[in-house]
C-alpha positions in Angstrom: 12.9 87.5 179.7 10.5 84.6 181.6 7.6 84.4 183.3 9.5 83.4 186.7 11.9 86.7 186.4 8.7 88.5 186.8 7.3 86.8 189.4 9.9 87.1 191.5 10.4 90.7 190.8 6.8 91.4 191.8 7.1 89.1 194.9 10.1 91.3 195.7 8.5 94.7 195.0 5.5 93.7 197.5 8.0 92.5 200.4 9.4 96.1 200.1 6.4 97.8 199.7 5.2 95.9 202.9 8.7 96.4 204.8 8.0 100.4 203.6 4.6 100.3 205.4 5.7 99.0 208.9 8.9 100.8 208.9 7.1 104.3 207.9 4.5 103.1 211.1 7.7 102.6 213.4 9.0 105.9 212.4 5.6 107.7 213.3 5.1 105.8 216.5 8.4 105.8 217.6 9.0 108.4 220.8 12.8 107.9 220.5 14.6 110.3 217.9 17.7 107.7 217.2 15.1 104.7 216.4 12.9 107.2 214.2 16.1 108.2 211.9 17.4 105.0 211.7 13.9 103.8 210.2 13.8 106.8 207.7 17.2 106.0 206.7 15.8 102.8 205.9 12.8 103.8 204.1 15.3 106.0 202.0 17.1 102.9 201.0 14.5 100.5 200.3 13.0 103.4 197.9 16.3 103.8 196.4 17.1 99.9 195.8 13.4 98.4 195.0 11.9 101.6 193.3 9.1 101.6 195.9 7.6 105.0 197.0 4.9 105.3 199.6 3.5 108.6 198.6 1.2 109.1 201.3 1.5 112.0 203.9 1.3 111.0 207.4 2.3 114.5 209.2 6.2 113.8 209.2 8.4 113.8 206.0 12.4 112.8 205.8 15.1 115.3 205.0 16.7 113.8 202.1 19.8 115.9 202.8 20.5 115.0 206.3 18.3 111.7 206.4 16.5 112.5 209.4 12.4 112.5 210.5 11.1 116.1 210.1 8.1 116.7 213.1 6.7 120.2 212.5 7.5 122.4 215.4 10.6 119.9 216.7 13.0 119.9 214.3 11.5 121.6 211.2 9.6 124.7 210.0 6.4 124.6 208.0 5.0 127.3 206.3 2.1 127.9 203.7 3.4 130.0 200.7 1.2 130.4 197.4 -1.1 126.8 197.6 2.0 125.1 198.5 4.1 123.9 201.8 7.4 124.8 202.5 9.6 122.6 204.7 12.9 123.5 206.3 15.2 121.2 207.9 16.0 123.0 211.0 19.7 120.9 211.5 20.7 121.6 207.7 18.5 124.5 206.3 17.4 122.5 203.6 14.0 123.2 202.0 11.8 121.0 200.6 8.5 122.3 198.8 5.3 120.6 198.2 3.3 121.8 195.7 -0.6 122.4 195.2 -1.8 118.8 195.4 0.2 117.7 198.3 -2.7 115.8 200.0 -2.7 112.2 200.8 -3.6 109.5 198.5 
């Protein structure tokens, strides 16, 4: 593999990570539900295409089934069971579990 190709891949991933961070901020700050859900869908698309994941937790999550923002108390239920968090999407009833090390990075 040539050196030029590696540099381009690294820069593409860094640009994708910057876009991911901006979309995450947009998703959290927006009060418009449609705008937040559009940002969530874009986050999932960027993550799949470029292999970039944002592991930190900001109080909101994304439902992988219906691709919508899960805001505790508004459209999701959060339960603490046996040292883990269980998120339930109230729209599609999908359950997502975060293990004992669910804290932010």
